[in-house]
C-alpha positions in Angstrom: -6.3 40.3 -32.1 -9.0 38.4 -33.9 -8.9 41.0 -36.8 -5.1 40.4 -37.1 -5.6 36.6 -37.2 -8.3 36.8 -39.8 -6.3 39.1 -42.0 -3.2 36.8 -41.7 -5.3 33.8 -42.7 -6.7 35.7 -45.7 -3.3 37.0 -46.8 -1.7 33.5 -46.6 -4.6 32.0 -48.6 -4.0 34.7 -51.3 -0.3 34.1 -51.4 0.6 37.4 -49.6 3.6 37.1 -47.2 2.8 37.3 -43.5 5.5 38.1 -40.9 5.0 37.7 -37.2 7.5 38.3 -34.4 7.2 37.7 -30.6 3.6 37.8 -29.4 2.2 37.9 -32.9 3.2 34.3 -33.3 0.9 33.4 -30.4 -2.0 34.9 -32.4 -1.1 32.9 -35.5 -1.0 29.7 -33.3 -4.4 30.5 -31.9 -5.7 30.7 -35.5 -4.2 27.4 -36.5 -1.8 29.1 -38.9 1.3 27.4 -37.5 -0.2 23.9 -37.4 1.1 22.9 -40.8 4.0 25.2 -41.3 7.6 25.3 -40.0 7.7 28.2 -37.5 9.5 29.7 -34.5 8.6 32.0 -31.6 9.9 33.1 -28.3 9.9 29.4 -27.1 8.1 26.2 -27.9 6.5 26.3 -24.4 5.2 29.8 -25.1 3.2 28.6 -28.1 2.1 25.4 -26.3 -0.2 27.5 -24.1 -2.3 28.2 -27.2 -3.2 24.5 -27.5 -2.2 24.6 -31.2 -1.4 21.4 -33.1 1.9 22.5 -34.7 4.4 21.8 -31.9 6.1 19.2 -34.1 6.8 21.9 -36.7 8.5 24.3 -34.2 12.1 25.1 -35.2 14.4 26.5 -32.5 16.0 29.2 -34.7 15.9 33.0 -34.5 13.7 33.3 -37.6 12.0 30.7 -39.8 10.4 31.1 -43.3 7.9 28.6 -44.6 6.6 29.8 -48.0 4.8 33.0 -47.3 5.0 32.8 -43.6 7.9 34.3 -41.6 8.1 33.9 -37.9 10.7 35.1 -35.4 11.6 35.3 -31.7 11.2 38.6 -30.1 14.9 38.6 -29.4 15.8 38.4 -33.1 14.6 41.5 -34.9 17.6 41.6 -37.2 17.1 38.0 -38.2 13.4 38.8 -38.7 14.2 41.7 -41.0 16.7 39.7 -43.0 14.0 37.0 -43.5 11.5 39.6 -44.7 14.0 41.2 -47.0 14.9 37.8 -48.5 11.3 36.8 -49.0 10.5 40.1 -50.7 13.7 40.0 -52.7 14.6 43.6 -51.7 18.4 43.2 -51.9 20.9 41.4 -54.1 22.4 38.5 -52.2 25.8 40.2 -51.7 24.1 43.4 -50.4 21.9 41.4 -48.1 24.9 39.5 -46.7 26.8 42.8 -46.1 23.7 44.3 -44.4 23.5 41.3 -42.0 27.2 41.4 -41.4 26.8 45.0 -40.2 23.5 44.7 -38.3 23.4 41.0 -37.3 27.0 40.2 -36.7 27.9 43.8 -35.8 30.9 43.6 -38.0 32.0 47.1 -39.2 33.3 45.5 -42.4 29.7 45.2 -43.5 29.4 49.0 -43.5 32.3 49.4 -45.9 30.9 46.6 -48.1 27.6 48.4 -48.3 29.2 51.7 -49.2 31.0 50.1 -52.1 28.0 48.1 -53.3 
């Protein structure tokens, strides 16, 4: 895990987006990369075991973006993907909203919106 943590630190320092979900957030906390950034994870108590100094920056949301850092709970892979797509600017806002409607909200209307986009 040390290699992952060092790479994440180098990427963030260079302005390269870093995304971590579930247990990967624990590694970021160990490296101190969550100390000064808004973040989330599986639970605040989970990250507290690392002894990190960023507990006051924890946000109880499925996914959180703070600049180039994206974190998510392991139970929120669709929210995580949406945050990554948004940070990278992969989709037009309307397409992104329809994508999340389909996969996040499980609303079939999102499929028809995507097909017509």
